[in-house]
C-alpha angles and dihedrals in degrees: 000000000000121000093246091054092045096053101056126094107193126198117194112199106208096022092156094063124089097264096033092052093047088053092049091052092048096048107032094081092055106035139028093267127189130180144188129228130188108201119054111256126166096231091056096041090054092050108086090202091065126084128194108238131170111194090209097049109026135063111239088210091075093058092044090054092050098044098035091202123199087200127033119193114197113208092147126153129187140072110010097218092049090050092052090054091046091052091048087057091047089051089053090050091051090053090056097043138038092245126130132223126216105196119196105218130170145244084242090083083080100041092119090063107070104157099075143018113266129244131203099266097042115119113260119238127160139185094193130083089230093052091047091052093050090048091052091056093042091054091050091052095045088066090064123086107287095235090062098057139060116181109200113195114201132198120206110323120220132177140152092269096028121134089243094056092042090052092049090052091047092052091048092049091051091044090239125147118261113223115235130179109220094188096049116105112192147150124228144203138204133226090244096053094040094054092048091050093049090048088055092048090053095045093049093042091234123175137179130060121331129191105204117188146098116309091232133063126232138186109250095229094048092047095050088050090051089051092049091050092046089053088055100247123143134195095017121174114243127188115205112218116196114195091168139007092236132066111267127197127223099169133127116208128178122239103159110018099053119175120218120278095256089061095050121093145165132236089253091065091068092047089054090049095056098035113127 
């Protein structure tokens, strides 16, 4: 084990969620990795590296003091106001220690801009409550020393066991229509790629803003149809949802913080992965 991998203590906030758990599985063999979970579950209670934490009820400071992480990864979900307060406490902790925060943000910080894909240094502006909340935390973190923060903006996340794929299968099973957005142009990522990329960011001690997603752009309706076909389903009901008459972009592409070639991928790679 290399010295850099040996020295980190990583705390994943939200390690019981889809992305948080994928990160825990990717990192726990290389680093001393700890995680939080909200709802009691035997597998987490038995794991001494897991702490029960409810963002609305508990103070994150207590867990930070116990774990003493050198790296905090925030993959939290839950009440937006409670999350803002929790991140304010994390920011205070970072000011007192040499730790670093990797904050998982979203392409939704740009959902007001629909004419083009968005790059790392573009100004954030959102029409959605979710986008506003992510911007609020991003702005708080951007006031900290740059070396202590990595903001990782994600497009739609897919994966074999992802909530999105599970939901598609559930709709098909119940013969319900799957909503698709024909005018939405996006890029995507997967749990597998995302965890590898975050592992790289930790290993190379990278900081700043990262746009992590496929290098190509796809129409939402066409991509969902490709996924359905790859999973082997036929004659599936689709419901077209038009939020606008024009094409709109919700895509995050990198211009400055490029990751190496072996960590780049296209939307087709995921289709190949799930193809039956």
